[in-house]
Backbone as a ProteinNet text record, in pm:
[ID]
protein_1_A
[PRIMARY]
MHESEGGAAGAKYVDLHIHTRFSDGACTVEQIIEQAVAQGISTLAITDHDNTDGCAEAISLGRAVGIEVIPATELSAEIDGHDIHVLGYYVDPENARLKEKLHEMKETRLIRAEKIVNNLNRQGIDLRFETVLKIAGNGAIGRPHIATAMLQEELVYSFKEAFEHFIGYDSPAYVEKLKMTPAEVFALVRDAGGLPILAHPGVTRVDERIPQFVADGLAGIEVYHSEHTYALQRHYMEIARKNGLVGTGGSDFHSPTQTRAEIGYPRVHAIVVEKLKERMQMEHGGVWI
[TERTIARY]
10312.3	10270.7	10194.3	10080.6	9995.5	9963.1	9940	9916.8	9777.9	9712	9577.4	9581.9	9465.3	9459.2	9493.4	9552.8	9587.8	9731.1	9812.3	9950.1	10030.1	10115.6	10198.6	10311.9	10412.5	10525	10475.8	10520	10480.1	10343.2	10279.5	10146.1	10153.3	10042.9	10033.7	9964.8	10012.5	9957.4	9907.1	9813.9	9749.7	9751.7	9731.1	9717.4	9606.2	9494.1	9374.8	9340.9	9442.5	9419	9547.8	9561.4	9683.2	9645.9	9717	9694	9814.5	9786.8	9891.3	9882.6	9962.3	9960.2	9828.6	9744.5	9614.4	9521.4	9559.2	9488.5	9594.2	9600.8	9693.9	9813.7	9843.7	9964	10084.7	10203.3	10326.4	10387.7	10342.4	10405.8	10322.7	10393.6	10325	10271.6	10183.9	10133	10248.3	10339.5	10454.3	10536.3	10558.7	10634.5	10560	10427.8	10347.5	10363.5	10354.8	10369.5	10508.5	10610.4	10748.3	10760.6	10702.1	10708.9	10628.2	10516.7	10435	10510.3	10582.8	10665.3	10770.1	10834.9	10939.1	10884.4	10758.4	10697.6	10627.1	10630.3	10568	10416.3	10358.8	10213.5	10156.2	10053.2	9993.5	9874.6	9805.7	9690	9690.6	9657.8	9646.9	9528.9	9489	9383.6	9432.7	9422.1	9449.6	9320.4	9324.4	9201.9	9213.6	9242.8	9257	9124.2	9132.8	9013.3	8938.3	8811.9	8718.1	8760.7	8840.3	8872.3	8923.8	8917.1	8966.6	9072.4	9134.2	9223.1	9345.2	9391.2	9510.3	9482.7	9356.2	9321.6	9368.8	9342.8	9378.2	9528.2	9607	9752.3	9798.7	9740.4	9779.9	9747.6	9629.9	9591.2	9689.2	9725.3	9818	9957	10010.4	10143.4	10144.3	10034.3	10025.8	10029.5	9955.6	9954.5	10093.9	10171.5	10306.2	10400.1	10370.9	10458.5	10387.8	10267	10196.2	10123	10086.3	10009.2	9867.3	9769.4	9630.3	9595	9531.2	9491.6	9340	9283	9138.7	9107.7	9023.1	8984.5	8901.8	8938.4	8873.7	8882.9	8818.3	8825.1	8789.7	8818.2	8777.9	8692.5	8570.6	8474.2	8440.6	8399.7	8367	8217	8173.4	8033.5	8030.8	7914.7	7902.5	7769.2	7771.7	7648.8	7661.3	7572.1	7569.8	7705.7	7770.1	7899	8018.1	7995.3	8105.4	8147.6	8277	8331.7	8355.9	8288.4	8297.7	8365.8	8463.5	8528.1	8483.6	8453.3	8403.4	8491.6	8543.1	8621.3	8526.7	8537.6	8455.9	8542.5	8527.4	8609.3	8535.9	8612.3	8562.1	8462.1	8473.5	8388	8433.5	8340.7	8371.1	8401.5	8527.1	8563.3	8485.9	8429.7	8355.6	8206.4	8163.2	8022.6	7982.7	7877.2	7839.8	7807.3	7728.1	7689.5	7809.4	7897.1	8016.3	8106.8	8128.4	8213	8158.9	8028.5	7965.9	7984.6	7963.9	7977.1	8121.7	8214.9	8356.1	8402.7	8350.6	8383.9	8332.6	8210	8152.9	8237.9	8282.3	8365	8497.5	8558	8686.2	8671.9	8565.9	8542.3	8516.2	8441	8411	8536.5	8623.5	8750.3	8835.1	8837	8915.9	8865.5	8734.2	8673.5	8699.4	8685.7	8707.9	8851.6	8948	9088.9	9121.6	9065	9089.4	9031.2	8914.3	8852.9	8939.1	8994.9	9081.9	9204.5	9265.1	9383.1	9346	9231.4	9185.9	9166.6	9111.9	9094.2	9228.6	9326.2	9461	9521.5	9500.4	9552.7	9493.9	9365.4	9300.5	9359.1	9417.8	9482	9628.1	9672	9810.2	9906.7	9854.6	9940.4	9958.8	10079	10106.5	10130.9	10023.5	10032.1	9965.7	10033.9	9978.2	9904.6	9787	9707.9	9778.9	9857.8	9932	10030.7	10084.6	10176	10102.3	9982.1	9900.4	9864.7	9826.1	9790.2	9908.4	10026.4	10145.5	10174.6	10156.7	10180.6	10075.9	9950.6	9842	9849.4	9902.6	9909.7	9771	9756.2	9625.7	9539.8	9588.2	9516.1	9398.2	9316.8	9204.5	9260.4	9251.3	9315.6	9250.6	9332.8	9281.8	9370.6	9332.6	9408.2	9553.2	9585.1	9725.9	9813.1	9756.6	9832.3	9857.8	9758.7	9775.2	9880.2	9875.4	9975.2	10115.4	10128.3	10258.2	10308	10216.8	10253.6	10299.4	10230.7	10269.3	10407	10434.5	10565	10673.1	10641.7	10737.4	10770	10668.9	10687.8	10740.1	10769.8	10823.4	10729.3	10598.8	10497.8	10463.3	10502.3	10486.4	10613.1	10629.7	10747.2	10722.7	10594.1	10563.3	10425.3	10404.2	10273.6	10168.7	10205.8	10114.9	10072.2	10166.8	10134.6	10032.8	10047.2	9954.8	9811.3	9791.3	9656.1	9609.1	9696.2	9652.8	9623	9694.6	9682	9618.1	9609.9	9566.1	9450.9	9454.2	9354.6	9275.4	9285.1	9208.7	9061	8981.5	8836.3	8789.1	8856.9	8810.8	8879.7	8960	9033.2	8947.3	8981.2	8905.9	8916.7	9021.8	9042.6	8966.9	8914.9	8851.2	8725.8	8708.9	8589.7	8535.4	8405.3	8346.3	8352.8	8354.8	8354.5	8212.3	8204	8074.5	8017.6	7894.4	7837.9	7749.5	7774.4	7685.3	7661.9	7547.2	7522.1	7589.4	7617.3	7672.2	7586	7453.4	7363.6	7379.6	7398.6	7418.9	7549.1	7652.7	7782.1	7773.4	7710.3	7694.5	7622.8	7516.4	7438.9	7522.1	7604.1	7689.6	7787.8	7849.2	7945.4	7875.4	7761.3	7687.9	7638.7	7592.3	7547.7	7661.6	7785.1	7903.6	7957.6	7878.6	7915.8	8010.8	8027.3	8126.4	8068.8	8160	8124.5	8170.3	8079.3	8118.8	8168.8	8286	8351.8	8380.2	8344.6	8372.5	8521.5	8586.7	8730.8	8762.6	8876.9	8933.8	8830.8	8740.9	8638.4	8696.7	8817.6	8881.7	8921.9	8927.6	8959.5	8832.4	8731.5	8607.4	8515.8	8526.3	8453.6	8302.3	8241.6	8095.1	8035.4	8087.6	8046.2	7895.1	7832.7	7689	7608.2	7670.8	7602.4	7610.8	7697.9	7724.7	7599.8	7514.6	7392.9	7307.1	7296	7219.6	7290.7	7424.4	7501.2	7477.5	7471.5	7445.5	7308.5	7209.5	7075.7	7074.2	7164.7	7172.4	7257.4	7322.5	7397.1	7545.3	7597.1	7739	7770.9	7885.1	7923.1	8037.8	8113.7	8227.4	8286.9	8382.4	8455.8	8604.5	8683.3	8828.9	8877.1	8903.8	8945.6	9092.4	9177.9	9321.9	9362.5	9423.2	9462.4	9584.1	9663.5	9787.9	9764.3	9642.4	9613.1	9524.4	9506	9430.5	9526.1	9508.9	9584.9	9534.3	9605.6	9560.5	9423.7	9402.4	9273.1	9161.3	9186.8	9086.5	9060.8	9165.8	9147.5	9049.1	9071	8982.8	8840.8	8831.4	8702.1	8622.9	8689	8616.8	8595.9	8680	8653.4	8528.2	8509.7	8389.9	8265.2	8276	8163.2	8130.3	8235.1	8213.6	8139.2	8180.4	8116.4	7970.7	7945.3	7808.6	7714.3	7767.6	7684.2	7692.5	7761	7771.2	7849.3	7952.9	8033.4	8167.4	8221.8	8356.9	8455.7	8557.2	8661.8	8781	8815.6	8925.7	9041.1	9141.9	9253.8	9355.1	9427.3	9532.2	9609.9	9715	9806.3	9756.2	9675.1	9638.3	9764.1	9849.4	9976.8	9954.2	10026.8	10025.1	10164.9	10259.5	10392.6	10495.1	10616.2	10721.8	10759.8	10730.2	10769.5	10661.5	10539.8	10434.6	10436.5	10355.5	10364.4	10294.5	10213.9	10144.1	10242.6	10198.4	10282.9	10320.9	10425.3	10466.8	10370.7	10381.1	10296.8	10315.6	10204.4	10210.4	10198.9	10183.7	10170	10052.2	9969.1	9976.8	9965.1	10018	10011.4	9867.2	9811.7	9674.1	9676.3	9623	9627.5	9539.1	9580.7	9509.6	9370	9338.2	9203.3	9098.1	9139.7	9048.7	8994.8	9081.4	9039	8943.8	8969.9	8879.4	8739.8	8733.6	8604	8534.3	8612.2	8554.7	8495.8	8568.8	8520.7	8394.6	8390.1	8268.9	8150.4	8172.2	8065.7	8025.6	8124.7	8095.9	8012.3	8043.4	7967.7	7823.3	7806.6	7674.8	7590.1	7652.6	7576	7575.3	7682.1	7690.3	7712.4	7716.4	7737.4	7882	7973.4	8115.4	8190.9	8322.1	8410	8415.1	8397.8	8383.7	8516	8629.9	8757.8	8816.8
13439.5	13440.6	13568.2	13554.3	13670.4	13674.5	13792.8	13811	13863.6	13805.3	13849.5	13986.7	14050.8	14184.5	14179.8	14284.1	14291.5	14252	14224.6	14185.8	14300.5	14269.9	14372.5	14304.1	14383.6	14329.1	14269.8	14148	14082.6	14018.3	14019.8	13961.2	13809.1	13748.7	13602.9	13553.5	13438.3	13383.4	13241.5	13203.1	13072.2	13001.7	12870.7	12792.6	12691.7	12711.8	12632.5	12532	12489	12389.2	12308.9	12200.1	12118.3	11970.2	11894.8	11750.9	11671.8	11555.3	11468.4	11331	11238.1	11101.1	11029.7	11088.8	11026.9	11041.5	11126.3	11126.3	11127.1	11233.3	11232.8	11324.7	11358.4	11435.3	11344	11403.3	11324.2	11324.6	11413.3	11431.6	11372.4	11332.5	11289.5	11411.8	11388.6	11498.6	11567.2	11489.3	11545.9	11636.7	11594.6	11677.3	11806.4	11798.8	11918.7	12018.2	11969.4	12057.2	12120.6	12043.5	12096.6	12208.1	12187.8	12289.9	12413.9	12392.5	12505.4	12590.2	12525.1	12597.4	12680.8	12620	12689	12810	12804	12913.2	13014.5	12992.5	13087.2	13084.7	12968.6	12954.5	12941.5	13019.8	13014.5	12919.5	12901.1	12811.3	12740	12611.5	12537.4	12441.8	12393	12292.7	12179.1	12057.4	11938.3	11904.9	11913	11898.8	11780.1	11664	11546.9	11510.5	11455.9	11418.5	11305	11329.8	11227	11156.2	11222.3	11162.4	11266.7	11231.8	11319.2	11246	11143.7	11054.1	11122.7	11231.3	11298	11408.2	11436.5	11552.7	11541.1	11427.2	11411.9	11426.7	11362	11371.6	11515	11580.1	11717.7	11812.3	11794.4	11879.2	11861.6	11737.1	11707.9	11764.4	11739.2	11789	11941	11997.7	12142.6	12210	12154.6	12211.9	12213.8	12110.6	12100.5	12210.1	12265.7	12368.6	12503	12514	12641.3	12673.1	12568.9	12589.6	12538.6	12621.6	12581.2	12501.2	12386.2	12302.2	12289.7	12324.4	12314.1	12177.2	12096.4	11967.8	11992.1	11926.5	11957.3	11840	11854.8	11757.7	11828.8	11764.3	11816	11709.8	11748.3	11656.4	11698	11600.5	11627.8	11624.3	11711	11713.5	11735	11714.4	11735.8	11801.2	11895.6	11959.6	11988.1	11930.6	11949.3	11923	11816.5	11779.4	11852.5	11948.6	12023.8	11955.3	11931.9	11873.9	11986.8	11981.6	12086.6	12030.3	12102	12060.9	12151.8	12090.5	12164.1	12134	12238.3	12224.8	12232.2	12137.1	12138.3	12169.9	12289.7	12331.1	12308.5	12270.1	12246.8	12131.3	12036.9	11918.3	11832.4	11761.6	11667.8	11532.5	11485.5	11357.8	11239	11254.5	11144.8	11150.1	11246.5	11253.9	11126.5	11060.4	10929.1	10932.7	11030.3	11037.1	11065.9	11155.1	11186.9	11065	10995.1	10876.2	10771.6	10751.9	10651.9	10689.5	10816.6	10860.4	10854.1	10893.2	10889.2	10745.6	10652	10510.6	10462.8	10503.9	10467.3	10524.7	10648.9	10712.6	10639.9	10600.1	10530.4	10398.1	10323.7	10196.1	10217.5	10321.3	10351.6	10392.9	10468.8	10509.2	10387	10288.8	10168	10093.2	10076.1	10006.7	10084	10218.1	10301.9	10291.5	10297	10289.9	10157.4	10048.6	9917.8	9912.6	9974	9978.3	10058.9	10171	10252.7	10172.9	10102.8	10021	9910.8	9848.9	9746	9804.3	9924.4	9990.7	10019.4	10060.1	10083.6	9953.6	9845.9	9715.6	9675.1	9703.7	9669.6	9749.6	9863.7	9946.5	9909.4	9805.5	9761.3	9827.6	9901.4	9965.3	9866.4	9816.6	9708.5	9763.1	9814.3	9866.7	9769.3	9738.1	9646.7	9726	9678.5	9745.5	9742.5	9637.6	9626.3	9742.9	9790.3	9904.9	10030.5	10049.5	10164.8	10157.6	10039.7	10021.8	10052.8	10010	10034.5	10183.4	10255.4	10399.8	10472.4	10429.4	10495.7	10470.1	10353.5	10320.6	10316	10381.4	10384	10502.5	10578.8	10699	10670.9	10773.9	10765.2	10762.3	10648.6	10628.1	10712.7	10765.5	10851.1	10844.7	10918.7	10917.7	10962.6	11057.4	11092.3	10973.1	10879.1	10759.4	10672.5	10666.7	10590	10655.4	10788.2	10860.5	10838.9	10842.1	10819.3	10678.7	10581.1	10442.6	10428.3	10494.2	10489.7	10550.1	10657	10721.4	10631.4	10570.4	10481.4	10359.6	10308.9	10192.3	10230.8	10359.6	10412.1	10388	10401.8	10388.3	10523	10630.2	10766.2	10844.1	10957.4	11040	11143.4	11171.7	11273.8	11252.5	11312.3	11311.7	11372.2	11481	11550.8	11462	11385.2	11296.8	11190.9	11139.1	11036.1	11087.1	11211.7	11268.3	11307.6	11372.1	11423.6	11313.3	11201.7	11098.7	10968	10946.6	10814.9	10814.2	10902.5	10891.6	11020.2	11114.2	11238	11215.5	11320.4	11310.8	11253.3	11284.8	11242.3	11116.5	11053.7	10935.2	10809.2	10706.8	10580.6	10509.5	10538.4	10469.9	10534.9	10655.6	10730.3	10660.4	10662.8	10610.1	10718.9	10742.5	10848.7	10817.9	10926.2	10914.5	10896.9	10864.6	10865.3	11006.4	11018.4	11150.8	11196.5	11320	11389.6	11528.6	11585.2	11722.6	11817.5	11942.2	12038.5	12053.2	12057.1	12072.1	11955.5	11834.5	11717.9	11728.8	11778.4	11795.1	11904	12016	12123.5	12071.3	11992.9	11939	11843.1	11761.3	11665.9	11739.2	11844.6	11923.9	11992.4	12051.3	12121.5	12024.9	11906.8	11807.6	11760.8	11770.7	11734.2	11852.4	11960.6	12076.7	12172.9	12160.7	12243	12345.7	12412.2	12513.8	12469.2	12463.7	12427.6	12548.5	12530.4	12637.8	12589.1	12667.6	12631.1	12646.5	12535.6	12537.6	12593.6	12660.1	12716.4	12744.3	12839.8	12871.3	12920.8	12973.6	13018	12903	12783.6	12663.4	12597.2	12587.4	12519.1	12606.2	12738.4	12832.3	12808.9	12817.3	12804.1	12926.3	13044.2	13166.6	13186.7	13153.5	13176.6	13089.3	12984.9	12893.3	12938.2	13031.5	13066.3	13114.8	13201	13239.5	13119	13019.8	12900.1	12820.3	12813.6	12744.2	12807.7	12940.8	13012.4	12972.4	12967.8	12926.6	12782.7	12700.5	12559.7	12535.9	12643.2	12627.7	12657.9	12706.8	12742.3	12854.4	12843.3	12944.4	13033.7	12989.2	13069.4	13021	13097.4	13058	13080.8	12998.5	13008.7	13119.1	13234.5	13350.8	13339.8	13302.7	13296.3	13151.4	13126.1	12990.6	13000.5	12895.5	12898.4	12913.8	12884.4	12900.6	13022.1	13108.6	13232.1	13348.5	13420.8	13543.2	13650.8	13760.6	13871.9	13921.1	13924.1	13968.3	13874.2	13744	13647.7	13662.4	13689.4	13712	13826	13936.7	14053.1	14019.1	13945	13905.3	13822.5	13722.2	13634.5	13697.3	13791.8	13864.5	13949.9	14006.4	14086.8	13997.3	13880.5	13786.1	13744.5	13720	13682.3	13793.9	13916.9	14030	14045.8	14032.9	14049.6	13941.8	13822.1	13708.7	13674.4	13758.6	13734.6	13608.3	13579.6	13459.1	13491.3	13395.3	13407.9	13380.8	13463.5	13441.6	13375.1	13254.2	13179.6	13166.9	13088.9	13070.2	12968.4	12914.5	12817.3	12779.5	12704.8	12670.1	12557.6	12466.3	12341.1	12257.1	12259.6	12187.7	12036.5	11971	11825.8	11766	11824	11764.7	11868.7	11861.7	11955.3	11936.9	11819.8	11792	11826.3	11858.2	11899.1	12050.1	12099.8	12240.9	12336.5	12284.8	12374.9	12444.8	12555.8	12636	12561.6	12608.4	12550.2	12592.8	12526	12558.5	12705.3	12772.1	12912	13012.2	12965.4	13056	13014.7	13109.8	13253	13285.7	13400.2	13443.6	13483.5	13418.3	13443.9	13491	13609.6	13669.6	13593.3	13588.5	13514.5	13567.2	13687.4	13740.8	13650.1	13572.5	13478.4	13377.2	13329.5	13231.7	13296.3	13420.9	13490.7	13502.8	13528.4	13539.1	13403.3	13296.2	13161.6	13132.2	13170.4	13145.8	13227.3	13348.9	13430.6	13362.7	13306.2	13236.3	13109.4	13039	12919.7	12956	13068.1	13113.1	13143.4	13205.2	13244.7	13122.5	13023.9	12911.6	12786.9	12766.7	12644.4	12669.8	12797.8	12829	12825.5	12820.2	12821.3	12704.6	12704.3	12598.4	12486.3	12363.6	12251.7	12204	12225.4	12172.5	12266.4
9892	10032.2	10060.8	10119.6	10147.4	10295.7	10345.5	10488.7	10514.8	10613.9	10647.7	10711.3	10714.4	10771.4	10920	10967.7	11108	11136.3	11032.7	11053.8	11112.6	11209.6	11272.1	11346.7	11382.3	11456.9	11587.9	11618.2	11742.1	11736.5	11619.8	11606	11614.5	11658.3	11662.4	11536.3	11487.8	11365.1	11386	11298.1	11310.3	11174.7	11179	11056.2	11081	11015.5	11043.9	10934.1	10860.4	10754.4	10732.4	10806.7	10802.6	10798.5	10712.8	10700.2	10751.9	10806.4	10860	10794.6	10844.9	10792.8	10820.5	10905	10929.6	10808.7	10711.9	10583.3	10473.5	10393.4	10281	10301.4	10426.4	10456.1	10473.5	10470.8	10480.1	10619.3	10707.2	10837.4	10951.3	11056.9	11178.4	11251.4	11346.9	11428.7	11501	11554	11625.5	11534.7	11410.5	11315.6	11283.3	11274.1	11248.6	11363.4	11485.6	11602.5	11603.4	11572.1	11569	11465.9	11347.6	11243.1	11281.7	11349.6	11393.8	11495.1	11585.3	11682.5	11609	11509.3	11433.4	11358.1	11318.3	11243.3	11333.5	11463.7	11555.1	11551.9	11524.1	11517	11658.2	11688.7	11821.6	11828.8	11716	11709.5	11575.3	11576.9	11451.9	11458.3	11341.2	11331.2	11244.1	11295.6	11216.6	11142.6	11010.7	10930.1	10834.6	10888.2	10802.6	10737	10617.4	10541.6	10610.5	10637.3	10684.1	10812.9	10896.1	11026.2	11124.1	11251	11357.9	11440.7	11382.2	11456.7	11516.6	11455.5	11506.5	11606.5	11632.7	11715.6	11860.1	11924.9	12066.6	12088.2	12003.1	12014.5	11991.9	11892.3	11861.9	11976.5	12036.4	12149.6	12264.3	12293.2	12402.1	12375.9	12256.5	12222.6	12213.7	12164.4	12153.8	12290.1	12384.6	12519.4	12580.5	12551.7	12609.3	12559.7	12441.6	12385.6	12370.8	12426.3	12424	12295.5	12219.2	12096.5	12118.3	12087.9	12095.7	11970.8	11989.2	11876.5	11872.1	11757.4	11736.2	11677	11742.5	11683.5	11557.8	11449.2	11321.5	11225.1	11112.6	11004.1	10875	10762	10631.3	10563.7	10528.7	10470.5	10327.5	10247.2	10107.3	10084.8	9995.1	9952.6	9802.3	9744	9599.8	9569.5	9475.5	9430.4	9281.3	9204.1	9058.5	8994.2	9038.9	8981.4	9037.6	9126.8	9188.4	9318.9	9332.8	9454.4	9554	9667.6	9769.5	9893.2	9947.5	10070.9	10184.7	10297.9	10413.8	10534.5	10595.9	10718.3	10837.5	10928	11048.2	11168.3	11226.1	11340.3	11471.8	11572.9	11708.9	11715.1	11622.5	11631.7	11749.6	11810	11917.6	11854.7	11859.8	11798	11854.5	11974.1	12037.1	12008.1	11927.9	11891.9	11817.2	11863.5	11810.5	11661.1	11619.1	11477.5	11389.2	11435.5	11358.2	11347.2	11458.1	11456.8	11360.4	11363.5	11275.7	11128.6	11097	10957.7	10911.7	10997.8	10960.8	10938.5	11017.9	10998.5	10863.2	10829.9	10700	10586.6	10602.5	10499.6	10482.8	10593.6	10587.7	10514.9	10545	10478.2	10329.1	10296.7	10157.3	10082.4	10148.7	10087.7	10052.3	10140.8	10118	9994.6	9987.3	9873.3	9743.9	9752.8	9635.5	9586	9677.2	9639	9569.7	9621.4	9559.1	9418.4	9400.1	9266.9	9169.4	9216.9	9131.5	9089.3	9184.5	9152.3	9053.2	9072.4	8978.2	8838.3	8832.4	8703	8636.6	8717.1	8664.2	8611.6	8686	8643.2	8508.4	8488.3	8361.5	8244.6	8277.5	8174.5	8153.7	8224	8209.4	8305.3	8403.4	8504	8618.8	8634.1	8729.7	8869.9	8931	9067.4	9163	9271.9	9371.7	9479.2	9513.3	9616.4	9751.3	9775.2	9901.1	9916.7	9805.7	9810.7	9855.9	9804.3	9841.7	9989.8	10035.8	10177.3	10268.5	10229	10310.2	10320.7	10211.3	10211.3	10294.2	10283.5	10356.6	10506.3	10546.7	10688.9	10750.5	10865.1	10932.9	10891.8	10797.7	10757.8	10666.7	10643.3	10550.2	10409.3	10343.7	10214.5	10105.9	10015.8	9909.3	9786.6	9684.5	9558.8	9574.4	9665.4	9682.3	9722.1	9798.3	9833.8	9710.3	9621.1	9497.7	9409.3	9400.2	9320.9	9376.8	9508.4	9572.7	9543.7	9548.2	9518.9	9374	9282.3	9141.6	9120.1	9192.5	9182.9	9242.1	9354.4	9421.4	9334.6	9263.5	9176.7	9038.5	9019.8	8893.6	8775.7	8804.8	8700.6	8638.7	8706.4	8656.6	8693	8625.7	8652.3	8761.2	8786.9	8886.3	8946.2	9062	9129.2	9037.1	8971.7	8881.2	8765.7	8709.8	8597.9	8639	8759.9	8808.3	8804.8	8850.3	8852.1	8713	8635.6	8505.5	8404.6	8413.5	8310.1	8356.8	8487.9	8532.7	8634.5	8734.2	8841.2	8863.5	8770.1	8779.4	8753.4	8770.3	8758.9	8625.8	8517.5	8385.3	8334.4	8419.2	8374.2	8384.1	8304	8308.5	8443.7	8518.1	8646.3	8760.5	8738.5	8847.6	8897.9	9030.1	9095.5	9187.5	9182.3	9262.3	9411.4	9490.8	9636.4	9688	9817.8	9884.9	9875.6	9830.1	9806.9	9922	9967.1	10058.8	10002.2	10029.2	9987.2	10085.8	10045.2	10140.7	10265	10247.7	10362.6	10460.4	10409.2	10495.3	10572.9	10506.6	10574.4	10680.1	10646.9	10745.6	10870.1	10849.4	10961.4	11044.7	10978.3	11049.6	11140	11088.3	11166	11283.1	11257.4	11363.2	11470.4	11430.8	11527.7	11617.2	11566.5	11644.5	11723.9	11730.6	11810.6	11744.5	11611.3	11543.1	11447.7	11377.3	11278.7	11140.7	11041.2	10904.6	10826.2	10764.2	10689.7	10547.8	10448	10309.5	10281	10244.3	10218.8	10080.5	10071.2	9947.6	9836.8	9859.8	9758.9	9627.4	9631.1	9508	9418.8	9474.9	9398.5	9347.1	9434.5	9395.3	9310	9324.9	9238.4	9235.9	9351.7	9359.1	9429.9	9399.7	9467.1	9464.9	9351.5	9338.1	9433.5	9487.5	9579.2	9725.6	9755.2	9894.4	9969	9912.4	9985.8	10026.1	9935.3	9969.8	10078	10070.3	10173.7	10310.6	10313.1	10438.3	10493.5	10406.2	10448.4	10499.4	10445.7	10484.9	10609.4	10660.6	10784.6	10780.3	10668.1	10660.4	10757.5	10828.3	10927.4	10881.7	10780.8	10739.1	10608.7	10555.9	10436.1	10459.5	10393.2	10405	10311.6	10368.9	10291.5	10251.8	10346.7	10325	10301.7	10185.8	10147.8	10056.3	10054.8	9976.9	9826.4	9779	9637	9608.8	9709.3	9690.3	9670.2	9562	9541	9636.7	9643.7	9728.1	9682.5	9549.1	9496.4	9541.7	9541.7	9587.5	9737	9813.7	9957.2	9980.7	9911.7	9927.3	9881.6	9772.7	9718.3	9819.6	9879.7	9972.1	10109.6	10146.1	10269.2	10254	10136.2	10110.6	10110	10051.1	10051.6	10194.5	10274.8	10414.8	10488.2	10467.9	10535.8	10493.4	10364.9	10314.2	10366.2	10389.5	10429.4	10577.7	10655.6	10798.8	10833.4	10754.6	10773.5	10838.6	10910.2	10964.6	10851.8	10838.1	10739.4	10805.9	10761.8	10823.1	10724.1	10761.2	10669.5	10716	10620.1	10651	10527.1	10548.6	10440.2	10351.4	10407	10339.5	10320.2	10421.1	10414.9	10409.9	10318.4	10306.6	10322.3	10249.3	10246.2	10202.7	10257	10214.9	10068.1	10011.1	9872.6	9771.8	9819.8	9727.9	9709.3	9618.9	9580	9675	9768.2	9859.7	9952.5	10008.6	10095.6	10222.6	10286.1	10413	10523.2	10636.6	10750.9	10788.9	10813.1	10854.1	10741.8	10617.7	10503.8	10417.7	10382	10408.2	10557.1	10595.9	10734.3	10768.2	10868.1	10910.1	11055.3	11079.8	11213	11311.4	11437.3	11541.7	11569.4	11521.6	11542	11478.2	11376.6	11311.2	11412.1	11500.9	11601.9	11701.7	11736.3	11827.9	11767.7	11637.2	11570.1	11564.5	11546.2	11550.1	11687.5	11790.6	11927.5	11957.2	11905.7	11923.2	11856.1	11737.9	11666.6	11742.1	11798.5	11878.2	12000.1	12063	12179.3	12140.3	12025.6	11979.2	11940.2	11876.8	11821.2	11908	11988.1	12067.6	12217.2	12254.4	12395.4	12439	12344.3	12377.5	12316.8	12338.8	12289.6	12391.9	12347.6	12442.3	12501.1	12431.7	12481.4	12587.1
[MASK]
+++++++++++++++++++++++++++++++++++++++++++++++++++++++++++++++++++++++++++++++++++++++++++++++++++++++++++++++++++++++++++++++++++++++++++++++++++++++++++++++++++++++++++++++++++++++++++++++++++++++++++++++++++++++++++++++++++++++++++++++++++++++++++++++++++++++++++++++++++++++++++++++++

């Protein structure tokens, strides 16, 4: 667990990277808010993959308990074979272009998941697509739902085994996602009134691309993340400073049973949100909510 700069007694903390059942998280929005209250979080962002379905509920529940909720999403892009994740903060869920693209992504995810299951079936893995659908519910379906279904059906011994041996990038069952370039994703987020932030750069390892991303419209990078060491935090904070980017952070929480950190860790100081708002004021004239 690492703490962002500015930590002190009585300080307020934020978590700007959280997933719910609306994508590949295990918790409801209500459960997320309850855990955030328990951890003393003052501001959070629901960043479900390819959708903003949980934002309205989170904003409402957050207001009732004194937690500020930033409407957000996490989108995927690809460049030269590298899978890039982009967090979009302060997006307007009712933006027409964003809604249309997110609907397309959801439909594509469904088709992709069925193809992956079919590929598994051809390999003799007796997984039913109906099981995956039941686990995914109304959320944006993804490989974690398939892994969970495989575990539930006792086809694998662990979540990790499902990815490493059956549905990972290099496996025969893998099916590519809908592809967008980083520049296209940045534009989509900005057109929806938001700020595009490069998620967990210490995981994706595309540091040499960041100057080009900035030229294409990137507004910030996720400095503090559950998979970033203290050395990586310092490294990406320096990159943020050199490139005039906002440095953000969050847990990337998905589930209490997975290996990622719990909500609120690493500790990220609330000054990060103030810097986001300053950037929103500069680029969009302020925060719309």
